[in-house]
C-alpha positions as CSV (number, residue, x, y, z in Angstrom):
1,M,19.5,-5.6,-13.2
2,R,21.9,-4.2,-16.2
3,E,19.9,-2.0,-17.9
4,T,21.5,-3.7,-21.0
5,C,22.6,-6.6,-22.2
6,V,24.1,-5.3,-25.6
7,P,26.3,-2.4,-24.7
8,G,27.0,0.5,-27.3
9,G,29.9,-0.4,-29.2
10,V,29.6,-4.1,-29.2
11,K,28.8,-6.1,-31.5
12,L,25.3,-8.3,-30.5
13,K,27.3,-11.4,-32.0
14,D,30.2,-10.6,-29.7
15,T,27.4,-10.6,-26.4
16,G,26.5,-13.1,-23.8
17,F,22.4,-12.2,-25.6
18,G,24.0,-12.9,-29.0
19,Y,25.4,-16.3,-28.3
20,T,22.3,-17.5,-26.5
21,L,20.1,-16.6,-29.6
22,S,22.7,-18.3,-31.8
23,L,22.1,-21.6,-29.6
24,I,18.4,-21.3,-29.5
25,G,17.6,-18.9,-32.2
26,G,15.4,-19.9,-35.3
27,K,12.0,-21.2,-35.9
28,Y,12.0,-25.2,-34.2
29,K,15.0,-24.7,-32.0
30,M,13.0,-23.8,-28.7
31,I,10.1,-25.6,-30.1
32,I,12.3,-28.8,-30.1
33,M,13.9,-28.3,-26.5
34,Y,9.7,-27.6,-25.4
35,W,8.9,-31.5,-26.6
36,L,12.1,-32.8,-24.9
37,S,11.5,-30.9,-21.9
38,E,7.8,-32.0,-21.4
39,H,8.8,-36.1,-22.0
40,Q,12.5,-36.4,-21.7
41,V,13.3,-39.2,-24.3
42,M,12.1,-38.5,-27.3
43,R,12.5,-40.9,-30.7
44,F,13.1,-38.5,-33.8
45,N,9.8,-39.6,-35.6
46,E,7.9,-39.4,-32.1
47,L,9.5,-35.4,-32.2
48,Q,8.5,-34.8,-35.4
49,R,4.7,-35.9,-35.3
50,S,4.8,-33.5,-32.1
51,I,6.1,-30.8,-34.1
52,G,4.0,-31.2,-37.0
53,T,5.5,-28.5,-39.6
54,I,9.0,-29.4,-39.7
55,S,10.3,-31.4,-42.4
56,F,12.5,-34.5,-42.1
57,K,15.3,-32.8,-42.8
58,T,15.3,-29.5,-41.2
59,L,14.6,-31.7,-37.9
60,S,17.5,-34.0,-38.9
61,V,19.8,-30.4,-39.1
62,M,18.5,-28.6,-35.8
63,L,19.3,-32.1,-34.0
64,K,22.2,-31.9,-35.1
65,E,23.3,-28.3,-34.6
66,M,21.8,-29.0,-31.3
67,E,24.0,-31.6,-30.3
68,A,27.0,-30.0,-32.0
69,D,26.1,-27.1,-29.6
70,G,25.6,-29.5,-26.3
71,L,22.1,-29.2,-25.9
72,V,21.0,-32.1,-26.7
73,I,22.3,-35.8,-26.3
74,R,21.8,-37.6,-29.2
75,K,21.5,-42.1,-28.0
76,E,22.1,-44.5,-30.8
77,F,21.3,-48.4,-30.0
78,P,23.3,-51.2,-31.6
79,Q,20.0,-52.9,-33.3
80,V,18.1,-53.7,-36.1
81,P,16.0,-51.7,-36.7
82,P,17.8,-48.7,-35.5
83,K,16.7,-47.1,-32.4
84,V,18.1,-43.7,-31.7
85,E,16.8,-41.4,-28.8
86,Y,16.8,-37.9,-27.9
87,S,16.9,-35.8,-24.6
88,L,18.5,-32.6,-23.5
89,S,21.7,-32.3,-21.9
90,E,22.5,-31.0,-18.2
91,R,23.4,-27.7,-20.6
92,G,20.1,-27.9,-22.6
93,L,18.0,-28.3,-19.0
94,S,19.8,-24.5,-17.9
95,L,18.3,-23.1,-20.9
96,I,14.4,-24.2,-19.8
97,P,13.8,-21.7,-17.5
98,V,14.6,-18.7,-20.2
99,L,11.9,-20.7,-22.0
100,N,9.8,-20.8,-18.7
101,L,10.3,-16.9,-18.4
102,M,9.4,-16.4,-22.2
103,C,6.2,-18.2,-21.2
104,E,5.0,-16.4,-18.7
105,W,5.4,-13.0,-20.5
106,G,3.5,-14.2,-23.2
107,E,0.9,-15.4,-21.1
108,K,1.1,-12.2,-19.7
109,N,1.4,-9.7,-22.6
110,V,-1.0,-11.6,-24.9
111,V,-3.4,-9.4,-26.9
112,P,-6.9,-10.8,-26.8
113,G,-8.1,-11.1,-30.3
114,V,-4.4,-10.5,-31.7
115,E,-2.9,-12.9,-33.8
116,A,1.0,-13.0,-33.3
117,V,2.6,-12.4,-36.8
118,Q,4.5,-15.7,-38.2
119,R,7.6,-14.4,-39.7
C-alpha cells in the first residue's frame, strides 16, 4: 500500500483523492448515497424526508450535481402529476464500499461520550 495518495508537489485537486472528494464531499452527498443504497429507488420527497435537515433547493442542487457526475440516475415518468425517481448508477454503487469503510472506521474509533463537531 502507498504511504500517501497525495504525493509531494502535487495539488490535492489533481489527485485521485481530490477527485473523489469533489464527487462526494460536502454535507449531503454521502447521506444521499447512503439512503439510495439502502432503498435502491427513491422519489424526491422520500429522500428529503429521510434526510430531514435538507432544503428543497439544496437537495435539488445536490441531485443535479450527482447526476452530472454520473453517480445518480434520474428517471422521469410522463404522467400527471409528474413522477421522478432517483437511484445510484453503477458508478455511484462503486463508491458504496468506500462509504462502508468509513462507517467501519467510525465504529472502531468512536470516542464514548464525545460528539463529533458539526461544521
